[in-house]
N, C-alpha and C positions, 0 to 999 in steps of 0.2 A: 472622508479619509484621505491621505493623499499615498497615490499608489509607491507599491516598492519599488524598486529598482530591478531591472529585469537580471534574468540566471546569467551566467558564466562569459562562456564563450559563443560566437555564431557556429553551431555545428551544420547548419542548413545551407543550401546554397542560395538561399532567398539573403543571409546576410543581415539577421534584424540586429538592430543595435544591443550590447547587452551589458550590463555593468552587474558589478559581483555583489550577492547577497551576504558574501562572509567575509567577516574580517580577516581570515587565512585562509590556506590550503587543507588545516585539520582542525576538524573538531573531536576531542578527545569523547568526553560525556562518561568517562569509565568510574567517577570517582566511587560510585557504588556498587561497582562489580569487585568481588574477589580478586586480591594482588595475582594471583595465578593464571587467572583469566587474564587482566591488564595486559600483563608480561609476555603475551600471545597471541594478543588481536590488536590493530588499529581500526579506526574510524576516520573516515575523511572524506569530503566533497570532491566531487569531479572537478579539477580544472582544466585541462584538454579534453581533445575526443577519443584519442588512446585509453585514455582512463576509463570511458563512455562504451568504449568498445569492449572491453573488460569485463564491463555489467551486462552488457547485452551478450555476449558469448555465457557469462556465468546463466544468463538467463535461460539459453537456447539449450545449453546442457541440463537442466531443469525441467523447462516446460517440454522441449520437442524430445529429447533424448530421451529422459527419464518418464513423462508423464503421459508422450505420445500426442501434445498438442500441435494441431497443423496452423504454421507461422509461415507468413510472406515471404519469398525468396528471395529479400531486396540484396542480401550477403550470404553465403554461405557459412555456417555455424552460427550466426546473430540471430538473436530475436529485436528486429527495429520494426517501430510503426510510427506512424507523421507525428503523435505526442513528444517523442524520445528528444526532438530537436528542441522544443520548447520549455523541458522538465530541468532540475535541478537533479545529479546522480548521486547518492549515498553510498559508500562504498566500505565493508569490513573486509580488512587484508588480515591474512595470517602473518603476523612479524618477521617470522624466520625465512619465510620461502617469497612474501611479496604478495601471493596467490590473493585476488579478490574470492572470498567463499560467500560472501552476503551482500545485500543489495536492495534498494527502495530508488523509488523514483517519486519526485514531489514536484506537482505543474504549481504555481502559485496565481491568485489572481490575477495580477497585470498579466503574465503566461496565457492564462487562459482565455484571457479578451482576446489577446493576439493571435490562436489557433480557433478561437470560434465556440469551444467548448471543453468539457473535459471529458474523458474516456469514459467515465462513467455517464454521463450524459447519451452514450451512442446506447447504453442500454438502458436508460430508465427517462423517463420524465420526473426533469427535477425540478419541477415550476412551483413548487413549494418551498424549495430551497432558496428563492432569489434574493431573498433579502439576508442572508447570509455570506453571499459569494464575497462583498467585497473584503473578509477575513479568513475566507475557506480555501484550506489548500488540500487537493487530492493526492493522496497515496496510491500508487500501483505497484505491479510489477514486484511483489517483494519474492525475496526466496533467497536459502540458504542452500550449501554444497550440503550433498548427502553426508560427508564426513565428518559435518562442523555443525550437526541442527541439536544444538545443547543452547541452554536458557544465558551462554552470556553473549553468544553472539546477537540473538537476539535483543535482547538488553539495551546491549552497546549502540545498535540502531536506535532501538525507541528516545533513549538518552540523548542522542544528537539529534533528533526529532525533536525532543520536546523544548532543547534547547534552540532550535532554529524558530519553533514556534513563537517562543519566550522574546527571542532578541527584534525579529519582523514583527510583532506585536498583532498575530494571527491567535484566532480562537478557536476555530473549527476544522478537523478535519474527516473528510469522506472518500469513500472507496468501495470498491468490489472486492467481497471476500468470498473465497470459490469452495466449492464443496464438490468434490470428485464423483463423477457418475460412476465410477468402478467400484463395485462394493461387494466384497467378496466372491471376487471372481467374475461377477456380472453386470455389465451395462445400464445400470435402472436408476430412476430418479427417487427410487425408495426412502434413500437415505438421506437426500434433500430433503424431500417431503416433510420426515421425520423429526430432522432439526430443526425447520422452518415452524414445524407446529410446537416444540417446544419453547423456542423461542419467542415467538408470539407471545405466551401465556407470560413470561420472564421478562424478556427484554425490548421489546416493541419502543418505539418511541412514541412520543405524543401524535397526535392526530395529524395537528398543522405540519408535521415535516414530512407524513409518508408520501411514500415516489409510488409509480407503476412501473413495472416492467414491461419493454417493448416486447420483447418474445418471453411471454410467462412459461414457467415450467409449470405444467400442468398438476397443481397440487393435490390438488382436489380428485382429481383421477389415480393417484397413486396409493402405495399403501404407507399411510404415515404414522403406525404403532409402532416401528421399530425401534427397539430401548439401544439408541444409538449417541456416543458423546459428539460434538462439535469437531471438527476439525481443533488442533494445538492453538494456531494462532486467532483463530474465532476465539478461542476459549482466553486467550490471552486479551486480545481487545475489548472483551464483556469485562474482565478483572480491571481494566483501565476504564471503565465508565461507559464503553461505549455501549451504543444502542442500535436495533434492525429498524430500517425507516420503511419494509414492505416485504412482500413473497419475493421469492427468487426468479433472477431471468435465467435461460438457457443460454451458454455461451456454445455453439457447436463448434466454433474452432479450436478451442481449449476442453471441449467436452466435461463442461463444469456445468454445475447451477452457482449462482453468483449472487450471494445477498448483498443487499444496500446495505452500506454500516456507514454510520456518524460517531464521531468523538469529538465531546466540548472540552476544551482544556475546564471549566468550570464544574464536571461533573466527575476529573479527574480524585480519586480515594486519595485522603490525605498521607496514609502509607507508600505512594507514589508520587506524591509534591515533594515529601520528603527526597525520593531516592533523585528527584529528576529535578528539584529546584527552580521550576518554573513562576513565572509572576503572570504570564497571561492570562486574561479576564475576557 
């Protein structure tokens, strides 16, 4: 397969050559949202460094200030890591204020080759996914502002993501889905262990796609009998046909248990195909 063009602008000192993956600066993807929601939010792909900085400030606000993650002090008030310069950054804005209220970052196959791996590779051994990589993107750093956590924002993000997959003939998404270690005011892995034991019975991928955590959460030594629902984002992924690829890893910087997940366009339920109007296969 011919490799995709590289993403938008050179954001790193390396000044990698890049071309646009997007036909224009904005992608609405809102046709399936209620008219009221469409009128209050806008979806676009970052085209300039200052737009990426807006996403990084939102990420810092959510991950560090709200959830207590320990982030590199690259720039005060920003969540920045080495993968950001290679990623496309998807933004949802509040129309009235222009404030970024939701974001995802997307690492394409060509850019994953340039940086040498995906973020997920740092947490899991992805050897069994090697045959998927030429049409596989990584999703990461997803977050929504605390005042805007309604279905419209995440559906708008997903609509733009599936349009992106269709247009660039990509068919697989992977990423780490986080489960907080804080449960009922106590830092423990019991909630994550319980969710893993539930999902391995119902949403585990075929064995040829299983991956191994580099820093495993000791799930067998934890209480995995809690009756607890997965976080809303994970439940959303599962409704879209996503599968869990194996046991969770522990991320000490974010103090989360991370589940490796994969979503293939071919597994997308028909009701969502109608919403997202994707033709990728």
